[in-house]
C-alpha positions as a printed NumPy array, in Angstrom:
array([[-163.719,   50.32 ,   81.489],
       [-161.971,   49.025,   78.713],
       [-164.072,   46.197,   76.707],
       [-161.217,   43.185,   75.798],
       [-162.262,   41.103,   73.374],
       [-160.093,   41.092,   70.857],
       [-162.906,   41.131,   68.061],
       [-164.021,   44.301,   69.   ],
       [-160.314,   45.82 ,   69.444],
       [-159.349,   45.134,   66.171],
       [-162.945,   46.405,   64.637],
       [-161.66 ,   49.523,   66.108],
       [-158.388,   49.267,   63.566],
       [-160.348,   49.966,   60.769],
       [-163.302,   51.484,   61.736],
       [-164.414,   53.601,   58.11 ],
       [-164.401,   50.452,   56.663],
       [-167.271,   48.196,   55.11 ],
       [-167.554,   45.537,   57.521],
       [-171.555,   44.662,   56.721],
       [-173.693,   44.718,   53.297],
       [-177.411,   43.912,   53.929],
       [-179.882,   44.118,   51.776],
       [-178.785,   47.096,   49.322],
       [-177.347,   48.866,   52.548],
       [-173.569,   49.228,   53.797],
       [-173.014,   49.542,   57.831],
       [-169.27 ,   50.154,   58.604],
       [-166.902,   49.206,   61.657],
       [-167.75 ,   51.695,   63.529],
       [-171.288,   51.167,   63.063],
       [-171.271,   47.755,   63.913],
       [-168.697,   49.325,   67.239],
       [-171.711,   51.629,   68.582],
       [-174.898,   50.049,   67.445],
       [-173.417,   46.693,   69.532],
       [-172.756,   49.039,   72.299],
       [-175.843,   50.544,   72.496],
       [-177.146,   46.63 ,   72.91 ],
       [-174.99 ,   45.488,   75.381],
       [-176.471,   48.354,   77.428],
       [-179.965,   47.648,   77.302],
       [-179.222,   43.911,   78.276],
       [-177.339,   45.175,   81.141],
       [-179.487,   47.289,   82.284],
       [-178.003,   49.305,   85.054],
       [-176.103,   45.838,   85.732],
       [-171.75 ,   45.933,   85.991],
       [-172.174,   42.357,   83.661],
       [-174.141,   39.975,   82.371],
       [-171.774,   37.302,   84.193],
       [-172.53 ,   34.748,   81.7  ],
       [-175.885,   34.788,   81.626],
       [-177.45 ,   32.728,   78.78 ],
       [-179.   ,   35.654,   75.989],
       [-180.854,   33.03 ,   73.25 ],
       [-181.573,   35.206,   70.365],
       [-184.038,   35.054,   67.361],
       [-182.375,   37.09 ,   64.575],
       [-182.336,   36.845,   60.948],
       [-179.28 ,   36.724,   58.945],
       [-177.482,   40.165,   58.308],
       [-176.323,   43.112,   60.519],
       [-178.688,   43.23 ,   63.017],
       [-177.86 ,   39.71 ,   63.572],
       [-174.106,   40.858,   63.866],
       [-174.967,   43.751,   66.209],
       [-177.29 ,   41.241,   68.372],
       [-174.101,   38.696,   69.063],
       [-171.735,   41.794,   69.542],
       [-173.84 ,   42.934,   71.781],
       [-174.483,   40.18 ,   74.348],
       [-170.784,   39.442,   73.968],
       [-170.048,   42.619,   74.785],
       [-172.364,   42.391,   78.027],
       [-170.633,   39.566,   79.546],
       [-173.371,   36.992,   78.187],
       [-173.212,   33.837,   76.579],
       [-174.798,   33.986,   73.353],
       [-177.724,   31.125,   72.01 ],
       [-178.401,   31.866,   68.537],
       [-181.61 ,   30.158,   67.489],
       [-182.194,   28.564,   64.418],
       [-184.605,   30.327,   62.035],
       [-186.136,   27.231,   60.676],
       [-186.803,   25.481,   63.944],
       [-190.034,   24.53 ,   64.841],
       [-191.627,   25.959,   68.378],
       [-190.502,   22.655,   69.914],
       [-186.927,   22.652,   68.904],
       [-186.507,   26.331,   70.228],
       [-188.106,   25.374,   73.519],
       [-185.762,   23.481,   74.472],
       [-182.979,   25.517,   73.199],
       [-184.38 ,   28.306,   75.714],
       [-184.851,   26.   ,   78.393],
       [-182.056,   23.644,   78.521],
       [-179.679,   27.173,   78.392],
       [-182.047,   28.484,   81.191],
       [-181.863,   31.055,   79.209],
       [-182.394,   34.798,   80.798],
       [-183.734,   36.331,   77.765],
       [-184.762,   35.968,   74.267],
       [-183.577,   38.487,   72.205],
       [-186.409,   39.116,   68.756],
       [-185.763,   40.982,   65.497],
       [-189.738,   42.534,   65.15 ],
       [-189.63 ,   40.572,   61.532],
       [-189.943,   37.642,   63.629],
       [-192.278,   38.23 ,   66.372],
       [-194.913,   35.41 ,   65.143],
       [-192.066,   32.976,   66.107],
       [-190.837,   34.453,   69.269],
       [-193.995,   35.228,   71.257],
       [-195.251,   31.92 ,   71.357],
       [-191.716,   30.943,   72.475],
       [-191.53 ,   33.334,   75.426],
       [-195.536,   32.592,   76.339],
       [-194.507,   28.651,   76.262],
       [-191.161,   29.246,   78.223],
       [-191.371,   31.906,   80.317],
       [-188.396,   33.583,   79.531],
       [-188.621,   37.178,   79.118],
       [-188.561,   38.684,   75.416],
       [-186.34 ,   41.726,   74.637],
       [-187.339,   43.382,   71.291],
       [-183.785,   44.337,   69.286],
       [-185.33 ,   48.103,   68.305],
       [-185.962,   48.735,   71.897],
       [-182.701,   47.435,   72.905],
       [-181.028,   49.759,   70.113],
       [-182.642,   52.819,   71.398],
       [-180.506,   52.474,   74.703],
       [-178.261,   55.177,   75.513],
       [-174.545,   54.542,   76.183],
       [-172.557,   53.432,   79.679],
       [-169.462,   51.407,   80.56 ],
       [-169.315,   47.953,   79.723],
       [-167.493,   45.275,   81.209],
       [-163.841,   43.969,   80.912],
       [-163.989,   41.35 ,   79.422],
       [-161.213,   38.164,   79.569],
       [-160.542,   35.579,   76.929],
       [-161.509,   32.371,   79.387],
       [-165.362,   33.707,   79.816],
       [-167.525,   31.458,   77.978],
       [-168.882,   33.575,   74.908],
       [-171.137,   30.752,   72.554],
       [-173.563,   27.675,   73.183],
       [-174.433,   25.627,   70.2  ],
       [-176.605,   23.394,   69.776],
       [-175.366,   19.743,   68.137],
       [-176.754,   16.264,   67.615],
       [-174.133,   14.391,   69.093],
       [-174.755,   10.429,   69.419],
       [-178.002,   11.189,   72.106],
       [-181.139,   11.651,   71.312],
       [-181.298,   15.076,   72.51 ],
       [-178.996,   17.691,   71.248],
       [-175.985,   18.588,   73.403],
       [-175.089,   22.767,   73.912],
       [-171.554,   22.958,   72.949],
       [-169.597,   25.972,   75.07 ],
       [-166.796,   27.786,   73.327],
       [-164.678,   30.499,   75.1  ],
       [-163.741,   33.817,   74.068],
       [-160.169,   31.957,   73.558],
       [-161.662,   28.959,   71.699],
       [-163.448,   31.505,   69.063],
       [-160.189,   33.391,   68.686],
       [-157.944,   29.948,   68.256],
       [-160.832,   29.046,   65.606],
       [-160.269,   32.119,   63.47 ],
       [-156.817,   32.788,   63.614],
       [-156.499,   29.236,   62.435],
       [-158.581,   29.759,   59.403],
       [-157.477,   33.396,   58.85 ],
       [-154.003,   32.404,   58.644],
       [-154.419,   29.007,   57.047],
       [-156.785,   30.249,   54.503],
       [-154.881,   34.171,   53.953],
       [-157.757,   35.952,   54.983],
       [-157.081,   39.961,   54.517],
       [-159.139,   43.319,   54.73 ],
       [-159.344,   43.608,   50.865],
       [-162.083,   40.032,   50.75 ],
       [-165.391,   40.293,   50.411],
       [-167.513,   37.187,   51.2  ],
       [-170.823,   36.651,   50.55 ],
       [-172.766,   34.86 ,   52.725],
       [-175.601,   32.084,   52.264],
       [-175.149,   29.759,   55.32 ],
       [-177.662,   29.632,   58.414],
       [-176.318,   31.445,   61.288],
       [-176.686,   28.658,   64.253],
       [-173.884,   26.483,   63.11 ],
       [-170.198,   26.85 ,   63.297],
       [-169.765,   26.927,   59.177],
       [-171.685,   30.412,   58.853],
       [-170.226,   31.581,   62.577],
       [-166.588,   31.254,   62.609],
       [-165.423,   30.288,   58.934],
       [-167.406,   32.868,   57.459],
       [-168.996,   35.839,   59.601],
       [-166.305,   36.134,   62.119],
       [-163.043,   35.314,   60.275],
       [-164.517,   38.243,   57.637],
       [-164.872,   40.555,   60.97 ],
       [-161.268,   40.156,   62.072],
       [-159.573,   40.726,   59.389],
       [-161.364,   44.017,   58.535],
       [-163.077,   42.73 ,   55.693],
       [-166.846,   42.532,   53.914],
       [-169.559,   40.478,   54.824],
       [-172.716,   40.422,   52.16 ],
       [-175.661,   38.508,   53.186],
       [-178.132,   36.9  ,   51.094],
       [-181.182,   36.537,   52.478],
       [-181.765,   32.917,   51.813],
       [-180.139,   30.586,   49.626],
       [-181.498,   31.991,   45.955],
       [-179.036,   30.076,   43.233],
       [-179.62 ,   32.7  ,   40.249],
       [-179.166,   35.621,   42.907],
       [-176.232,   34.201,   44.275],
       [-174.825,   33.963,   40.151],
       [-175.721,   37.118,   39.715],
       [-173.145,   38.421,   42.807],
       [-170.513,   36.08 ,   41.539],
       [-170.982,   37.52 ,   38.135],
       [-170.614,   40.822,   39.375],
       [-166.884,   40.151,   39.993],
       [-166.461,   42.224,   43.717],
       [-166.455,   39.104,   45.662],
       [-162.993,   37.217,   46.658],
       [-164.467,   34.442,   48.402],
       [-167.558,   32.238,   48.547],
       [-168.344,   29.131,   50.807],
       [-171.092,   26.788,   51.01 ],
       [-171.893,   22.908,   51.727],
       [-172.408,   20.65 ,   48.485],
       [-175.754,   21.037,   48.348],
       [-175.932,   24.473,   47.525],
       [-173.085,   23.856,   44.896],
       [-175.39 ,   21.09 ,   43.465],
       [-177.967,   23.827,   43.455],
       [-175.679,   26.78 ,   41.612],
       [-174.604,   23.702,   38.866],
       [-178.558,   22.705,   37.755],
       [-179.104,   26.803,   37.884],
       [-175.936,   27.505,   35.449],
       [-177.073,   24.487,   33.542],
       [-180.451,   26.046,   33.178],
       [-179.022,   29.817,   32.407],
       [-178.704,   30.904,   28.753],
       [-174.866,   30.571,   27.251],
       [-174.3  ,   34.429,   28.09 ],
       [-175.275,   33.834,   31.151],
       [-173.234,   31.01 ,   31.757],
       [-170.563,   32.687,   30.229],
       [-171.145,   35.53 ,   32.736],
       [-171.287,   33.617,   36.021],
       [-168.108,   31.298,   34.882],
       [-166.12 ,   34.738,   34.272],
       [-167.36 ,   35.564,   37.402],
       [-166.197,   32.445,   39.412],
       [-163.103,   31.971,   38.169],
       [-161.888,   35.158,   39.923],
       [-162.395,   34.38 ,   43.395],
       [-159.555,   33.865,   44.924],
       [-161.019,   31.258,   46.913],
       [-163.553,   28.676,   47.136],
       [-164.749,   26.283,   50.268],
       [-166.897,   23.414,   50.897],
       [-167.704,   21.93 ,   53.776],
       [-169.928,   20.155,   56.385],
       [-170.519,   17.182,   54.684],
       [-168.757,   14.872,   52.072],
       [-168.395,   16.818,   48.506],
       [-169.023,   14.413,   45.854],
       [-165.91 ,   14.142,   43.269],
       [-168.585,   14.243,   40.562],
       [-169.335,   17.632,   41.879],
       [-165.743,   18.839,   42.409],
       [-165.298,   17.947,   38.878],
       [-168.535,   19.749,   37.182],
       [-167.611,   23.255,   39.374],
       [-164.173,   22.918,   38.384],
       [-165.307,   22.775,   34.928],
       [-167.578,   25.64 ,   35.431],
       [-166.02 ,   27.897,   37.61 ],
       [-162.031,   26.735,   36.648],
       [-161.594,   26.63 ,   40.764],
       [-160.677,   23.306,   42.866],
       [-163.052,   23.696,   46.129],
       [-161.266,   23.856,   49.312],
       [-162.034,   21.31 ,   51.089],
       [-161.503,   20.944,   54.621],
       [-163.362,   19.233,   58.169],
       [-164.476,   20.626,   61.448],
       [-167.31 ,   20.451,   63.678],
       [-169.316,   22.579,   66.139],
       [-166.765,   20.699,   69.282],
       [-163.592,   21.677,   67.666],
       [-164.007,   24.078,   64.733],
       [-161.933,   23.653,   61.717],
       [-158.846,   21.089,   62.326],
       [-157.898,   19.998,   58.6  ],
       [-157.966,   21.216,   55.497],
       [-156.795,   20.911,   52.145],
       [-154.137,   23.544,   51.203],
       [-154.718,   27.182,   49.971],
       [-151.779,   27.52 ,   47.567],
       [-150.863,   23.844,   46.722],
       [-152.885,   20.363,   45.543],
       [-156.24 ,   19.806,   46.639],
       [-156.998,   16.134,   46.78 ],
       [-160.307,   15.218,   45.399],
       [-162.344,   12.898,   48.106],
       [-160.033,   14.036,   50.932],
       [-159.942,   16.851,   53.315],
       [-156.261,   17.773,   54.069],
       [-153.645,   18.144,   56.849],
       [-154.133,   19.564,   60.452],
       [-153.829,   23.332,   60.804],
       [-151.292,   25.091,   62.49 ],
       [-152.906,   25.1  ,   66.214],
       [-154.73 ,   21.739,   65.814],
       [-152.708,   18.299,   66.901],
       [-154.409,   15.205,   65.406],
       [-154.087,   11.797,   66.484],
       [-154.918,    8.403,   64.934],
       [-154.529,    5.187,   67.878],
       [-156.681,    2.222,   68.861],
       [-158.362,    1.782,   72.006],
       [-155.099,    1.53 ,   73.915],
       [-153.789,    4.494,   72.629],
       [-150.802,    2.795,   70.429],
       [-150.292,    4.726,   66.582],
       [-152.217,    2.721,   63.862],
       [-150.493,    2.842,   60.648],
       [-151.661,    4.98 ,   57.984],
       [-153.933,    2.692,   55.787],
       [-155.774,    1.353,   58.744],
       [-159.201,    3.116,   59.422],
       [-159.788,    4.25 ,   62.963],
       [-161.437,    7.147,   64.464],
       [-159.351,   10.691,   64.089],
       [-158.413,   12.422,   67.845],
       [-157.829,   16.047,   67.846],
       [-156.825,   18.805,   70.611],
       [-155.978,   22.188,   70.659],
       [-157.262,   25.665,   71.826],
       [-159.762,   25.451,   69.554],
       [-161.77 ,   23.158,   71.272],
       [-164.692,   23.458,   73.287],
       [-164.694,   23.473,   77.288],
       [-167.698,   21.534,   77.82 ],
       [-171.202,   20.342,   76.824],
       [-173.307,   22.674,   78.837],
       [-174.752,   20.99 ,   82.007],
       [-173.746,   17.749,   81.222],
       [-170.138,   16.897,   82.872],
       [-170.599,   12.824,   82.069],
       [-170.739,   13.641,   78.298],
       [-168.166,   16.263,   78.618],
       [-165.802,   13.705,   80.306],
       [-167.137,   10.633,   78.119],
       [-165.989,   12.652,   74.819],
       [-162.205,   12.791,   75.573],
       [-159.682,   10.375,   76.242],
       [-156.249,   11.699,   77.437],
       [-156.894,   15.167,   76.453],
       [-158.232,   14.745,   73.138],
       [-161.367,   14.737,   71.771],
       [-162.738,   12.056,   70.366],
       [-164.519,   12.773,   67.302],
       [-166.424,    9.7  ,   65.714],
       [-165.179,   10.107,   62.544],
       [-162.996,    6.942,   61.063],
       [-159.987,    8.495,   58.229],
       [-157.277,    7.09 ,   56.494],
       [-154.363,    8.789,   55.715],
       [-152.904,    8.695,   52.216],
       [-149.374,   10.82 ,   51.692],
       [-149.983,   12.867,   54.415],
       [-153.858,   13.554,   53.435],
       [-156.643,   12.241,   55.584],
       [-159.502,   11.264,   54.217],
       [-162.832,   10.842,   55.888],
       [-164.48 ,    7.649,   55.51 ],
       [-167.49 ,    7.631,   57.72 ],
       [-168.575,    7.864,   61.49 ],
       [-168.114,    5.479,   64.142],
       [-171.576,    6.284,   65.078],
       [-174.299,    4.704,   62.593],
       [-176.862,    7.609,   64.51 ],
       [-175.468,   10.702,   62.96 ],
       [-176.657,   11.821,   59.945],
       [-175.042,   14.431,   57.556],
       [-177.704,   15.95 ,   54.914],
       [-176.81 ,   19.004,   53.172],
       [-174.072,   20.354,   55.621],
       [-176.275,   19.389,   58.45 ],
       [-175.642,   16.64 ,   61.376],
       [-178.387,   15.588,   62.591],
       [-179.35 ,   12.608,   65.141],
       [-181.254,    9.823,   64.092],
       [-182.158,    8.685,   67.872],
       [-183.706,   12.431,   67.871],
       [-185.282,   11.662,   65.066],
       [-186.96 ,    8.516,   65.976],
       [-187.638,   10.076,   69.692],
       [-190.322,   12.325,   67.812],
       [-191.488,    9.846,   65.142],
       [-192.97 ,    7.303,   68.382],
       [-195.085,   10.521,   69.485],
       [-197.188,    9.899,   66.388],
       [-199.859,    7.743,   67.032],
       [-199.755,    5.861,   63.896],
       [-196.214,    4.688,   64.184],
       [-195.455,    1.609,   66.452],
       [-192.178,    1.019,   66.123],
       [-189.445,    3.279,   63.962],
       [-185.963,    3.233,   62.775],
       [-184.252,    6.303,   61.52 ],
       [-181.397,    5.799,   58.888],
       [-179.095,    7.76 ,   56.438],
       [-179.259,    6.807,   52.577],
       [-176.201,    7.967,   50.541],
       [-177.616,   10.652,   47.958],
       [-175.192,   12.383,   45.458],
       [-176.868,   15.663,   45.851],
       [-177.684,   15.696,   50.174],
       [-174.971,   13.88 ,   50.573],
       [-177.605,   11.414,   52.872],
       [-181.185,   11.634,   52.866],
       [-182.949,   11.134,   56.46 ],
       [-184.659,    7.434,   55.8  ],
       [-187.208,    6.075,   58.704],
       [-188.127,    2.593,   58.625],
       [-191.521,    2.068,   60.22 ],
       [-194.075,   -0.574,   62.092],
       [-197.314,    1.29 ,   61.17 ],
       [-200.379,    2.044,   59.782],
       [-199.786,    1.088,   56.709],
       [-201.896,    3.77 ,   55.11 ],
       [-199.739,    6.445,   56.307],
       [-197.602,    8.289,   53.61 ],
       [-194.496,    9.945,   53.387],
       [-196.202,   13.308,   52.359],
       [-198.311,   13.058,   55.387],
       [-195.001,   11.519,   57.628],
       [-193.05 ,   14.883,   56.332],
       [-196.49 ,   17.382,   56.976],
       [-196.696,   16.657,   60.209],
       [-192.793,   15.859,   61.012],
       [-192.203,   19.512,   60.221],
       [-194.156,   20.943,   63.225],
       [-191.834,   18.966,   65.348],
       [-188.676,   19.149,   63.729],
       [-186.03 ,   21.553,   61.329],
       [-186.928,   20.916,   57.877],
       [-183.578,   19.347,   57.069],
       [-184.01 ,   16.562,   59.937],
       [-187.831,   15.419,   58.331],
       [-187.487,   11.521,   56.74 ],
       [-187.425,   12.387,   53.315],
       [-187.435,    8.972,   52.337],
       [-190.174,    5.637,   54.249],
       [-190.882,    2.48 ,   53.852],
       [-193.257,    0.232,   56.132],
       [-192.457,   -3.032,   57.659],
       [-193.694,   -5.81 ,   59.546],
       [-191.703,   -5.98 ,   61.777],
       [-187.932,   -4.002,   62.239],
       [-184.697,   -6.325,   62.143],
       [-183.234,   -7.012,   64.847],
       [-180.186,   -9.391,   66.528],
       [-180.761,  -11.876,   68.917],
       [-180.128,   -9.31 ,   72.176],
       [-183.062,   -7.832,   70.07 ],
       [-180.911,   -4.515,   68.63 ],
       [-182.035,   -2.937,   65.901],
       [-179.886,   -3.836,   62.887],
       [-179.25 ,   -0.525,   61.164],
       [-176.848,   -1.574,   58.794],
       [-179.894,   -4.154,   57.507],
       [-182.473,   -1.514,   57.688],
       [-180.424,    0.588,   55.089],
       [-180.073,   -2.532,   52.373],
       [-184.162,   -2.066,   52.48 ],
       [-184.158,    0.944,   50.751],
       [-183.82 ,    1.036,   46.936],
       [-180.811,    3.036,   45.794],
       [-182.514,    5.526,   43.263],
       [-186.189,    6.041,   45.013],
       [-186.403,    9.532,   45.865],
       [-184.521,   12.273,   43.563],
       [-185.385,   16.463,   43.154],
       [-185.606,   18.47 ,   46.549],
       [-187.759,   16.585,   49.176],
       [-185.268,   16.74 ,   51.499],
       [-185.535,   20.417,   51.812],
       [-188.805,   21.864,   51.999]])
């Protein structure tokens, strides 16, 4: 029976073209089609259809990641990519929350995968063994099928699983392909994590939908990235502001000859995009001087894909995220649904075919996220000459750091388990490099140091959620009702207390 996923059908149109470059090896679309079919067959193990069984996978970014993702989809499963940097408790949460049928692991991460499988009781399937399966009939799949669950912190203390269908994913992809002029002649360097929408949809899926080539860099290394940019064969590059800040630093530290090579290589790219966090205007200006490129800023989130984008060909407004994409509707209204004037700050609400279908197993929270069919983003905007500018978030408990959106409530919940901490509050403190730094205000044993806290927290939280600023107080500031006053907590932190790269290690 024919597999009806458009992504796979399109891949057959350019079977002999390069799809992936990974660690110096090149893989064609035909190889990707064949290898993913074998993984799908192995997952089915004689069954006709996985029927939306959740399959978690722990596979490093690269060709095998794509083979695994496509294999899960082609077998009729829901793909749940796990974060490579996440500690065991966070991985366990995703596996248990989705009630996963299996965990697929690359042999390279067996040291993480085995404890995860043992602790959750979920079968562990090794990718190299699945890849040896013989070809067999694969199920026919319609666009309404649920395809993927990505975890986002949202506004609750524990991450929520954002469910997207194949139709949602296709709508997210095609909007960007249209807006950013993707074609089969493109080649992009992929340096982003692949358990977030930025790396999965904006980079990987857009490239493969277009018949383009996606080249993987194993982990981000600024000097290695500059060498690839300088080679002159890339056409696109997409990253978060923190990565651009590191590239600027590496350029500044390079010799004059290398600076010239790097700048020449960057200037010939047709498009460079920044997203997942606010881009400081100073970074945009520095990058323009170095590369002769004005970074394209856009706005989106896990639940909706991308909703707004600056223009590919027209003016790109510094500090703004552009206009609605072709298939997205956007509105700004008050609590009664009355439209507000452009200059009045309010929450942006969106609807369109790319908007997610549900929060996994959370019907009440899914319902609460929408009003009259419009998704409530929680982000506050104004509009200037038709262009949207993001002012911040309606929830003080969401922190954007290094391109990641994290929940302060989730971090607080973990910190409270430390035996030296009595009370805690976590806030985001503005930072030129990271957008915001995760900062912890504690009532605790005064001997607890920032380094001790970080070493402990790294065993419980992904590294980008670990506080990089710390202040100890006798009591948390509260209002008359006993509610912690986070704006007051933010004011306790000096503006230049920490510099360097603590937030990334």
